[in-house]
N, C-alpha and C positions, 0 to 999 in steps of 0.2 A: 463503921456502921454504914449499912446500905440496905434500903428497903426493909428496915426493921430487923435486920440480921446483924449480929456482931461477930466479926472475924478477927482473930489475932494473927499477926505475921511477925516472925523474927528471922534475922539473918546474921551470918557470922562476919559479914564484910560490909561496912557502912558505905563503901563506894558503890554498892549495888542498889542502894535505897531509891535513888531517883529512877532507875530503870524498873525497879520493882513496883513502884507506885503506878507505873503505866499499865500494869496488869489489873489494877483495881477497877471495879465496875463504875460506870458514869454516875456522878452525883454522890460519891462516897464522902464521908466525913469522919474526922477523928473522934473517937469515943473516950470518955474519961472513966469508963467502967473496966475493971480488971477481968471480970468473968466474960468469956467469949463462947459462942456456939461451936466454933471450930478453930483449931490452932494449926497454922502452917509454919513449917521450919525449913529454911533454905540454907544449904551449906554450899557456898561458892568455892569451887576448886581453883587450883592455880597450876594449870597445865604448862605455863610458860616459865615456871620456876626452874632454877638451875640446881636446886637441892636434890639430893638422891632420894630422900623420902618426900614424896609430893602427892597431894590429893588431886588426881587428874580429873575426877568426875565431879559434876555438880549434882547435888542431891536435893530432892524435894520430899518433904514428909507432910502427910495429912494426918493430924493428931499423931498416932504411933505407927501408922502405916506408911511405907515408902511409896511415893507416887511416881517418882522419876529418878533415874540414874543415867547420866549422859555426859559426854565431854562437850556437848554443845549447849551453851548457856541459854541461847534463844529457845531451844526445844524444851529445856527445863522450865523456863518461865512461861512458855506456851501451855505446858501441862498444868502449871499452877493456875494460870488465868482461866483456862477452860473449867477446871474443877471448881474453882472459887465461884465463878459466875453460875455454874450449874447448881451448886449448893445454895447460893443465895436465892436463885430462882425457885428452888423446891421449898425452901423454908420460909420465904417471905409471908408474914401473917396477913398483910393487907393488899397484896397485889397478886394477880394471876399472870404467870409467865408462859407464853406460848412460843415454841420454836418457830420463828417467822421473820421474814423481812417486812419492813414497813416504810411507806413513804406517805407524805401528805400532798394533796392536790386540791387547791381552792377551798381549803378549810375542812377537808374530809380526808379520812385515812384509807389507804389501800393496804391490805394485809395479805402477805404471801406466805402461808404456812408451809413448813417443810423442814426436814432435818438436813444434816450435812450432806453435800454432794448432790442435792436436788436442783442446784443452779439458782437458788434464791438471791445470793449475793450478786451474781451477774445481772439478773433481772432488775434488782434494786439499783445498781450502778447505772444501767441504761435508762431507767425512769428518771434518775436524778439528772443525768445529762440532758434529758428531754424537758427539764424544768421542774420536776417534782422536788419536794423538800425531804431531806433525809431524816428518818427517825431511827431506823435500826436495820442491821443485816443479820441479826441473830435472834432477838426476842421481841415479841409484841408484849408490852407490859400494860395490863388492863387493870383499871380501878373498879370499885364497887358499882359505879354507874355504867360500866362497859366502855368507857373511853380509853384510847390507847395513848400512853405516854412515851416520850422519847427515851431511847436507850442508845445514844449516839456514840458508840465506840467506833474507832477507826474501821473502815471497810477492810475485810479480810480477803484480799484478792489472791487467788492462786496463780503461781507462775507455771512455766512449762513443766517443771518437775512435780507439780502438785503441792508444793509447799506454799503456805500462806504467807503473804506479805502485807503488813499493815499500811493503809493509805488513808490519809485524812480526806474527808469528803470534799474539802476545798480544792484539793489537787485535781479533781475532775470537774471543777466549776460549779460545785453544789454548795448547799448550806444546810445546817442542821436545824430541825424544828425545836421549839421550846415549849409550846402549849399542847395540852392533851386535846385529841381530836375524836369525834365520833367515827365509827367504822362505817364506811359506805359501800366498800367493795372488797370481797375476798376472792383471791385468785389462787386456786389450788392447781399447781402446774409443775410438772417434772420434765426436765430436759431429756430429749431423745433426738439424736442426730437425724436430720432430714425430716422431722415431723412437722406437720402443719397445726397451727393453733386454731382449733375449731371447738370453742367452748360450749358446754351445755350448762343450763342453769339448774342448781341444786335447790332442794327445799330447805327450810330452816333446820329441820331435824338432821338432814344429811350434812348441812354446813357445820352444825355443832359437832357431828362426828368427825369431820375433817379437822376441826380445831382441837377437839378433845384428844385425838391421836397424837397431837404434837404438844400437849400441855404438860408441863413438867410436874406439877403437883396434883395431877388428876387422881391418883390413888390415895394420896395423903389427906386431901381435903375435897372429896368429890362433890359435896353439896355446894360449897362455896364456888367451886369451879363451874359447875353447871349453871348456877344462878347468874354468874358473871358473864358466861358465854351467851346465854339467852339474851341478856340485856345488850351485849355488845353487837349481836347479829340481828337484833330485832328489826332494824331499818336498813339492813345491808343486803346487797345482791351477792350471791355466791356462784362463782363460775369454776368449772373444772375442765382441763384438757391437757394432754401432753403438748409440748411445744418444741420447736426447733431453736434457731438462734434468737436470743432475747431481743435484739435490735428490730427484728421483723414483727414483733407483736407489741412493742412499746406504744406506738401511736394508737393502735387499736384499743389497748387497755385504757388509755387516757380519754379517747373519744367515747368509749363506752360509759365511763364515769360522767363525762359531760352530758351525755344524753339521759 
C-alpha cells in the first residue's frame, strides 16, 4: 500500500525479494487485503545455469501485459519501478503528483517541474550540495493544502552512457526532509549547453500551466488537480528560463529565495 493505492507483486525466486523491495515507493507498507489495483509478476531468469534448457531472460508483467523482457535484471527492475511509481502517482486518491525535483530551504520548498532529460536531478543534486534538504528528484507530492511532501527515493544519477545509477543523498553530503513544506519558489528550467540563466517571473496562471503540464493525474481528476495547484502556488514565485550548468545557477536560486 502506498499513497492509498494497493499494488500486488509476485516473484518466482525468493532470493530476489530484497532487491525487489528497493523498487517500491518511499513510505510503502504491507497490506493485509488480497484485492489489489494492479498486479506485477516478475520471472527471474537464470542465465548462468549449465542446464541446456534455461530461461535466459528476466520477464516483468503488468497485470496480463508484458512490461519487460531482458537478460539484464537491473533493467527489468528499473522498468518495474518506473511503471509502479507512475501508476501510484496517477491513481492516488488524496495526493497530486507532479513530475518535479524538490528541495527544502529554510522551511520552504523549491519545486523544479520537468520530465526526464530536462536536467532536474542534476539541479537537485547541486542544490543539496549547497545545503538544501532533499525531498525528491522525480515527484512533487502535494496534499489538499498545497504543501509538498517528501518522496525521497535515491537520486537517479546518469553515468556517461546515459544509464541511471541510484545514489543515496547521504553520499553527496545531503539529508532527506521529513515534514511537508509550503511551496515558495517554482523554477521551470530546461538544460541547454552554454545557456545563461536569465529568469523571468510568471503569473500565477502561467505557473499553474507549467505545473499542470507535468501533473500525472491531470486528465483523470482535473478539478482536484487545479484546486491543489492553486493552493500550492498561491504564495509562490514562479521563474522560467533555460540554463547552462546547474552549478552556475545554484547560488542564485538560493539567494533569490532568501530575498
